[in-house]
N, C-alpha and C positions, 0 to 999 in steps of 0.2 A: 289244256290244264295238265300239269305234271306234278309229280311228287319227287323232290330232290332227296338224295340219300342224306342220312344223318339225323333227320327228324321226320318220322313218318306222319306226325300230327300236323305238320305245316304244309299248306298247299301253295303252289307257285304257278304263275302263268307260263306261257310258252317262252317268255324271255327270261325266266328265272327269278322274277320279282314276286314277293309275297302277295297273295291275293286274299280277299275276304271269303271265308268259307260259306257254302250254301246253308241257309237256315235249316235246322233239323238234322244236319249231318253230324257224325261223331265229333268232327273237329270243332263245329260250332258249339256243341254241348261242352267240349273241353275248356273253351274260353268264355263260357257263360259267366257274366258278372255276378258277384255276391254282395249282399248287403253288408253294412257295417256291423250289424249284430252277428251275422254268420261268421264274418272274419274275426270278430272279437271272441266268439265262442270257440273257434278253432285255435286261436292263440291261447285262450284260457285253459283248454284241455291239455295243451302241451306243458303247462306250468304245473309240475308235480307238487310243489310246495303249496300252491294255491288250491289245488284239487284236494290234497290231504286235509288242509285247513277247512275246506268246504264240507268235507265229510264230518269233521268234528262239529261244525256249525249245525249241520242237519241232525246229527245225533243229539245235541243239546236241545234243539227245537223239538225233536220228537219226545225227549224226556219231559219237557214242559207241557207239550200238547196232550200227552197220554199219561199225565201224572196220576190221575184218579185210578187208572188201571194198574199202575205200578205200586201204589201204596200198600195194597194187601200183601205184597211179596217183600216189603221192607219194614218189618216190625209193626205192621198194622196201620201206619199213618204217621204224619209229622207231629201231631199233637197228642198222641197216645203215650201216657207215661208208663214206665216200667220201674216202679219203686223197688222191686225185688233185686234189681241190678245196681242199686245205689247203696254205698256204705253209709249207714245211719250216722256215723261219727264224723266222717270227713265230707259227706255229700258228693263224693267222687265215685265214678263207675268202678265196680268190682271187676276182677279179671285183668288181663293184659291188654295194653294198647287202647285203653279207654273202653273196655268191654266188647272188643271185637269177637264175633262168634259167627256160626253158620246162619243164625237168625238176624244178626246185626252186623252187616259186612264192614261198616265203618265205625262201629261202636255206638255208644249212646252218650248223650250230653250229661254233664254234671247236674245235680240237684233233682232233675225230673226223670232222667233216664229215657228221654225220647230218642228215637232212632235217627242218627245223624244222616244216614243215606237218604231217608225219606225227607228230612228237612232240606237237604241239598237239592233234591228234586223239586220240592215246593219253592225253594228260593229261585231255581232256574225258571219256573213258571212265571213268577211275579217279575223277575228281573227282565226276562225276554219280552213279556207282555208290555211292560212299561217302556222299555227301550224301543221296541218296534213301533208302538203307538205314538210315542213322543217324536220319533224320527219322521213318521208320516206327517205329523202336524208341522214339524219344522220344514219339511220339504214343501208342503202346500203353501204355508205362509211365505217362505222365502221365494218360491217360484212366482207367486202372485206379485209380491213386492218388486222382485227383479224385473219381471215383464213390464210392469207399469213404469218403473223408473227408466229402464233401458229403451223401451219402444217409444214412449211419448215424450220423454225428456222435459226440458223447460222447468216450470214450477213444480210439476209432478216429481221429476227427478230430484229436485232440491228438497222437497218435503219428505220423500221416502229416504233419501240419504241422511237427513237430519234424524229421522226416526230410527234408522239403523244405528247411528252413532249413539243414540240414547240407550238402546237395548244392549249394545256391545259394552257400554260402560256401567250397566246396572249391576249392583251386587246381588246376584241371583241366589247365592247360598244363604246370605243373611235374610233376604226377603222370604225365601222358602221356610227357613227355621221360624221366623216370626209368624208367617201365615199359618203353617201347619200346627204350631204349638198353641195358637189361640183359637183354633176352630172347635166347634162342638163335636160330640161323638157321632151324631147323626144329622144329616141335612139333605134337602132336595130329594128325599126318598131313598137315600143311600145309607147303608150301615157304616160303621167305623172303618172297616177294611176297604170297601170300595170308594169311600170318600177320600181316603188317603191315596188310593191308586189313581183316581181321577185328578186329584190335585197335583200329584207328582208328574203325571203326563202333561198337564197344563203348564206347570212350572218349567220342567225340563224342555219340553217342546216349544212352549210359547216364548221362551226367552233365548232360544238357540237358532232362530231363523235368520237373524241379521247377517251372519257370516255367509250362509248359503245365498241370501238375497244379493249380496255383493258379487258373488261368483256369477249368478244368473244375469245380473245387470251388465257385467262386462261382456258376457257372451252375446247378449241381445244387442248391445251397442255395435258389435261387429256384424252380426247377422242382418240387422235392419238395413245395412248399406250394400248388401250383396245383390247381384244382378237378378236372381230369381225372385227376390222381394220386389224389386222395381218392375219386373215383368208382370208379376201378379197384380201389382197396383195399377199398372197401365191397362190391364184387361178389365179393370173395374171391380176388383175384389174388395170386399169390405175390410175394415181394420180387424174385425173379429176373425174373419176367415184367414187373413194373413198371419195373425198371431197363432191360431190353432193349427192351420194347415201347412204353413211355411216355416215358422220359427220353432214351434214346440217340438216337431220331430227331430230337430237338430240339437235339442237339449236333453235327449234321452241319455246319451253317454255321460254328461256331467251329473245328471240326477242319479244314475246307477252308481257311479263312483263315489259321490258324496254320501249316498245312503249306506253303502257298504262300509264306509269309514266312520260314519256318524253313530251307527248302532253301538259299537264298542265304547265310544265316548259316553253314550247315554247309559250303558250298563254300569260304568264306573260312577256316573253321577247318581244313579239310583242307589248303588252300594254306599256312596258317601252319605246320602241323606239318611239311609237306614242306620248306618254306623253312628250318626249323630243323634239318633233317636227320633227322627221326624219322618221316617219312611214307613215301611210296612209295619203295622202295629202288632204287638204280641197278643196272643201266643203264636201267630202265624210266622213262618220262617222267611228270612231273607238273608242273603249272603253277608251283607253289611251288618245286619243285626246280630248274626252269629259271631262275627268277628268282635263286635262290641262286647257280647256276652263272654267270649273266650278270654278277654283281658283279665278277668277275675280268676282264671284257672290255668293260665298258660304255664305257670311254674310247675304245676302238678299234673296237668293233662295237656301237653303240647299238641297232641294230635287234633284236639278240638279247635285249636287256632289255625293249624296248617291246612286242614281239609277245606274249609270255606275259602281260605286264601288261594289255595291251588285251583279251586273251581273258578274263581274270578280270573285268575291268571291265565288258565288254559282257554277259557271262553273268549276273553278279550284278545289274547294272542291269536286265536284261530280267526276271529273276525278281522283283525288287522291284516294278517297274512292273506286272507281271502280278498280283502279290500284292495291290498296292494296288487294282487293278481288281476283283479277287475280293472284297476287303473292302468296297468301295463297293457292289458288286452285291448283297451280302447285308445291307447296312445300309439299313433302310427310311427312315432320316432323311437319307441321302446326297442331295446336291443335283444329281447328274449325271442 
């Protein structure tokens, strides 16, 4: 066994041909295989845009998660009024830029004088909670439907495809407006706020699974014909074991990519429902509800309109850029 000049990490036999390194040697460790997840993480770390967007995503999630600890430092809370900061004649905030001060970093809202920064934080909490929960519901329903349709085929595939077509054509916004507008203030042991939150999760997540279900179905149709599935079946593995042990691990990448791109779409959906008045109920804050309220004051207090709009824009952009990075990281043909 010899080592030829030029590459000290490559071993050669006595005839100069490359040979397999001994297990446990440095050369063997150098060529040790990596999983798809490790390769994707390495590629993602090299994407500076995606990592920067990921930091913004983490920051927004921390704002929502620790909102109760942040409120005391932001004017006392999102529902606490400061009538002394409102002009009694115009109902607009006194001072410059909508009442910006050391105590109110982004000013206060008209009429009530509630701290806008605190309401932005509360809006982040509800928006991210609803978007994450509805995305989880979408992924679960789409994954189950896609697995059933793609693996079993036949009448199961036809029935699931028909159901997907119905959900894709359903007028979700109109249905949501009609459902939320006609519901009572309390039901199923939930107060008005949590009843709205649960309904938004069910509406956004329950009607968004069909698109992901078709993605999963296409993947499963390909995977079920692979040699490793035939080998597992020939060894006597049950259908359940084949689905969970052979097919499901190969769906991790599509699930991660879809999840990272679906969350910002659900953020916009929650903001749209709140803007239309059927989202988070008042006096609780939501970004869409703040935009709706700002329409009455944008000529006199434009900052009140721009701040929640910027919050939505930055959050959705960060999630989209991070989702693009995740997609490129799991794509072996990506050029990054």
